[in-house]
C-alpha positions in Angstrom: -13.3 -39.3 33.1 -12.9 -36.0 34.3 -16.5 -35.2 34.2 -17.2 -38.1 36.0 -14.8 -37.8 38.8 -16.1 -34.6 39.2 -19.3 -35.8 39.2 -18.5 -38.0 42.6 -16.0 -35.4 44.4 -19.8 -32.9 44.2 -21.9 -35.6 46.2 -23.6 -34.2 49.4 -22.7 -37.6 51.0 -19.5 -39.6 49.4 -20.0 -43.2 48.8 -19.6 -46.2 50.9 -17.4 -47.3 48.7 -13.8 -45.4 47.4 -14.1 -44.8 43.4 -10.8 -44.4 42.0 -10.2 -42.9 38.3 -7.4 -44.8 36.6 -6.3 -42.9 33.0 -3.8 -46.1 31.5 -1.6 -45.7 28.4 0.0 -47.9 26.5 -3.5 -50.5 25.1 -2.0 -50.4 21.7 1.2 -51.2 23.1 0.1 -54.5 25.1 -2.0 -52.9 27.7 0.9 -51.5 29.3 -0.7 -49.1 32.1 -3.3 -51.2 33.2 -0.8 -53.8 33.3 1.2 -51.7 35.5 -1.4 -50.5 37.7 -2.9 -54.4 38.2 0.6 -55.6 39.6 1.7 -52.1 41.3 -2.2 -51.2 42.7 -2.1 -47.7 45.2 -4.6 -50.1 46.5 -4.6 -53.6 47.7 -6.0 -55.4 44.9 -8.3 -57.5 46.5 -10.8 -54.2 47.9 -11.1 -53.3 44.3 -14.3 -55.1 43.8 -15.3 -53.3 39.5 -13.5 -52.0 36.5 -15.7 -49.8 34.2 -13.5 -49.4 30.9 -14.8 -46.8 28.7 -12.9 -45.9 25.4 -14.2 -44.4 22.1 -18.1 -44.0 23.0 -18.2 -40.8 21.5 -19.1 -42.5 17.5 -21.5 -44.5 15.8 -24.9 -44.3 16.3 -25.9 -41.6 18.8 -28.5 -43.9 20.8 -26.4 -47.2 21.5 -23.4 -47.8 23.1 -21.8 -51.4 23.6 -21.8 -53.1 27.2 -18.8 -55.3 26.0 -19.0 -58.4 28.3 -22.3 -57.5 29.9 -23.0 -61.4 29.3 -20.4 -62.3 32.0 -22.0 -60.1 35.1 -24.1 -58.7 36.6 -23.2 -55.6 35.2 -25.3 -55.3 32.0 -28.5 -56.6 34.1 -27.6 -53.4 36.7 -26.5 -50.9 33.5 -30.0 -51.9 32.5 -31.4 -51.1 35.5 -29.9 -47.0 35.9 -31.0 -46.6 32.4 -34.6 -47.5 33.4 -34.2 -45.5 36.1 -32.6 -42.2 34.2 -34.5 -42.8 30.7 -33.0 -39.1 30.2 -29.9 -40.7 29.0 -32.1 -41.5 25.9 -29.8 -44.7 24.7 -29.4 -48.5 24.9 -26.5 -50.9 25.9 -26.4 -53.7 23.4 -24.2 -56.8 23.7 -20.8 -56.7 21.7 -22.1 -57.1 18.1 -19.1 -59.0 17.0 -17.8 -61.2 19.7 -16.0 -63.3 17.3 -13.4 -60.4 17.5 -13.1 -61.0 21.7 -13.0 -57.2 22.2 -13.6 -58.4 25.9 -10.1 -60.1 26.1 -8.4 -56.9 24.2 -8.5 -53.9 26.1 -7.7 -52.3 29.4 -9.9 -53.6 31.4 -8.7 -57.7 30.7 -5.7 -57.2 33.8 -8.2 -56.6 36.2 -10.3 -59.8 34.9 -7.4 -61.5 35.2 -7.8 -61.2 38.6 -11.5 -62.1 38.8 -12.5 -58.7 39.5 -15.9 -58.2 37.2 -15.6 -55.4 34.9 -17.6 -54.1 32.1 -16.5 -52.1 28.9 -18.5 -49.2 27.1 -17.3 -48.7 23.4 -19.7 -47.4 20.8 -17.6 -50.1 18.4 -14.5 -50.2 16.0 -16.3 -49.5 13.4 -15.9 -46.6 11.6 -13.9 -45.1 8.6 -11.7 -43.0 10.8 -10.5 -45.5 13.0 -7.2 -45.5 13.4 -6.5 -43.3 10.8 -5.0 -39.6 11.2 -8.5 -38.7 9.9 -10.2 -39.8 13.9 -10.3 -35.7 14.4 -11.8 -34.6 17.8 -14.6 -32.9 15.9 -16.2 -36.1 14.9 -17.0 -36.9 18.1 -20.7 -36.6 19.8 -20.5 -34.9 22.7 -23.9 -35.3 23.5 -23.8 -39.4 23.4 -20.2 -39.0 25.0 -21.7 -36.7 28.0 -24.9 -39.5 28.5 -22.0 -42.7 28.3 -20.3 -40.6 31.2 -23.7 -40.3 33.4 -24.3 -44.0 32.7 -20.9 -44.5 34.6 -21.5 -42.2 37.1 -24.9 -43.9 37.8 -23.3 -47.5 37.9 -20.7 -46.4 39.8 -22.5 -44.5 42.2 -25.0 -47.5 42.7 -22.0 -50.4 43.2 -20.1 -47.0 45.4 -22.8 -47.2 47.5 -22.6 -50.6 48.7 -25.6 -51.8 48.6 -25.1 -53.4 45.2 -22.2 -56.1 44.4 -20.6 -56.7 41.4 -20.7 -60.3 40.9 -20.0 -63.0 38.2 -21.9 -65.2 36.6 -20.8 -68.6 37.3 -21.1 -69.7 33.8 -19.8 -66.4 33.1 -16.6 -66.5 35.1 -16.0 -70.0 33.7 -16.2 -68.6 29.8 -14.0 -66.0 30.7 -11.5 -68.1 32.4 -11.4 -70.8 29.6 -11.2 -68.3 26.7 -8.2 -66.5 28.6 -6.1 -69.2 28.9 -7.0 -71.0 25.0 -5.8 -67.1 24.0 -2.6 -67.9 26.3 -2.3 -71.4 25.1 -3.7 -71.2 21.2 -2.2 -74.8 20.4 
């Protein structure tokens, strides 16, 4: 997050759109930080056009990251474009291999999605033996992979911040997201 923010700050020409870097807490306790910000934004919420969520990107396969929710918006194809234009990043972004676990509906971008703000959630997945255990130590993080994900987020964010491309829901994607959110709110 900080390195990506520093890369934006170092640009010779500021992007056409503002970029907010938000580190929230309370995800495991009910997405409390992102809920608070989405209900008390520091800028008008209708001016927020995108949420890129990055969580747990430095583990598992060094050449793969999951773009959870990439199928709901044009952010999946835009991420693929970034990777084609920057082959030095050296990995692929795949769809959620476990969609039945509904990972797109359980992380900090959800409160923005509830306000129809397009989002993509980058993660390396949660299927490692140290997940949510004291053994999940920082020396297990693949720092090179995390840095490449940060550069990907920078390039994707810069593309959107340039004002030349708008993040957009697909019609089917937004309908599916709204339906899933409604079903989760009213499980009966």
